[in-house]
N, C-alpha and C positions, 0 to 999 in steps of 0.2 A: 732767272730774270726773263720776263716776257719781251719778245721782240717788239719794237715800237709800233709797227703796223698792226700786230696782233692786239697790243694794248689799245691802240686807237679804235679798232673794230669793237672790242669789248666795251670801251668807253662809250662809243656811239650807241651800241645796243642798250647798255644800262641807262645812260642818260636819256635816250629816246623813250625807253620804256617808263622810266620814272616821270619824265616830262609829260608823256601821253596821259598817264593816270592822274598826275597832279592837276592837269588842266581839264581833262574830260570828266573825271568822276570824283574829284575832291579827295581822292585817296593820295596819300603822300608816302610812297615807298622812299626810304632814305637811300640816296645814291652812294656809290662806293667812292671813298676819298682816296685817290691814288697819290702815292709818294713816288720817289725816284724808281723804285724797283717792285713795290708791292702796295697793297692797300694799307691804309692807316686807320687806326682807331683814335678816338678822342684821347689826347695826351696833353692835358694842361701843364703838367710838370715839364715836359719837353719844351714847351713854349716859354715857360718861366726860365728854364735853364739857357735857352737861346738868347733871352733878354740879357743875360749876364755875360755873354761872350762878346767880345769886342770884334765883331766881324760883320761886314756888310754883304756877306753871301746870302743869296736867296734860297730859302729852304722850304719845302712843302710841310704844312702843318695843319692840324685839326684840333680845334679847341672848342670849349663850350662854357657857358656861364650865363650870367644875367647882365642885361644892359645896365651900366652904371652912369653913363653920360651919353647925351645926344649932341653932336656937334652940328653947326649950320650946314645945310645942303649947299653943295658947291658945283658950279658949272664952269667949264673952261671956254675959251674964245671960239672953239669949234662946236659948241653945243652939247658936248658930253657932260653929263651931270653925275654926281656921286653923292651917296649917303654916307656919312661918317658917324660912327658910334663906338663907344668903348664897352667892352665886356669885362666883368670881374671874373678871373679865372683861378683865383687863390684867395687865401684869407687875409693877406697883407694889403695895405692900402695901395701899394704900387703893383700889385698882382693883376695887371690889366693889360689888354691889347686893343688897339683901335682896329675896327673892321671898316674897310672902304669898299663900297658896293656900287658898281656902275648901273645906273637906272636904264642904260641902253638895253639891258637884258630883262626888263620888266620892272614894274613898280613894286614898291615894298608897302607893307602897312604902316600906319602911323607908329613911329618909333617912340617908346616910352620906357623910362627907367623901370627895371624890374622884370621885363619880358625875358623869357628863356630863349637863348640863341646857341646854335652850333654853327661853326664856320670852318669851311675847308678851303685852303688857298695857299698863296705864297707868303711866307713869313719874312719880314725885313726888320732888322734891328735898326731903327732910325737914330739911335743914340751912338752907334758905332762911329769911330773916327773916320773910317774909310767911306762912310755913307755921304754921298754928295747930294742926295735928294732932300726933300723937305722933312723936317723933323715932326714927330707926332707928340702930342702932349702925353701920350701913354708910353712913349719910348720905343714902341714897336707897332708894326701893322701887320694885318692879314688882308691881302688884296688878291685880285683875280679870283674872286669868290663867285664865279659864274661860269657857264659853259665856255669852252675854248673853241675858236675856229682854226686853231693852229695844230698841226700834226705833232710838233715838238714841244707842245705845252699842254699839261693836264688841265681838265676842267675842275672847277671848284663849285661851291654852292654855299648858300646861307639858309639855315632852317630857323624860323622864328615861330615860337608856339606851335611846334610840330608841323609847320607848313614850309615847303621848299620854295626858295626863290633863286633866280639866276638862269632860268631855262628859256626865257622868252626869246623871240627873234632879235638878233644883233642889229639894232636900229642904226648904228654908226658904222658897221662893218669894220670893227677894230683891226688895226694892222697887226700882223703876226710878228713883226720885227724883221730886221735884215737877215736874210738867209734862212728864214723859217718858212716852210711851205704851209699854204692855207689848206684847210680840209675842204673836200668838195661839197 
């Protein structure tokens, strides 16, 4: 298990490197998707299994599929806006997860059904009885799919049609949460 400060340093180097090339040269090196203690590979079956567990625990996950639905763009009263879309990650009709992306970390392309997507972020089963947050039509969400300004929270990303999103400057200066130190 890597020490958190070492993991943070590695994350900064990897995300900074990928971000530099994605913006400067049009090359998109796929960032590392970090879990609790190690890097994650795309694992749609893990996400599908998590949807079946009645738990509101937040779990890091990495899934890929094709956009099956695009939901309306939403903004809150503080001006933070999010893109919402669903990806099909299995062969069943309900084998989907909603991805929620904060446009504070950069714009996305026009989202259309059928686009290839990979998303790394925090999984939440919105159907779990213990979940007090909003429910998703997909029954589960992947969010925090952007870089993190918090030392105790891993960065995420979205890749659409082989292009990485989520590394732009944080326009809203997202709060890290109570007791969580911000990154310098």
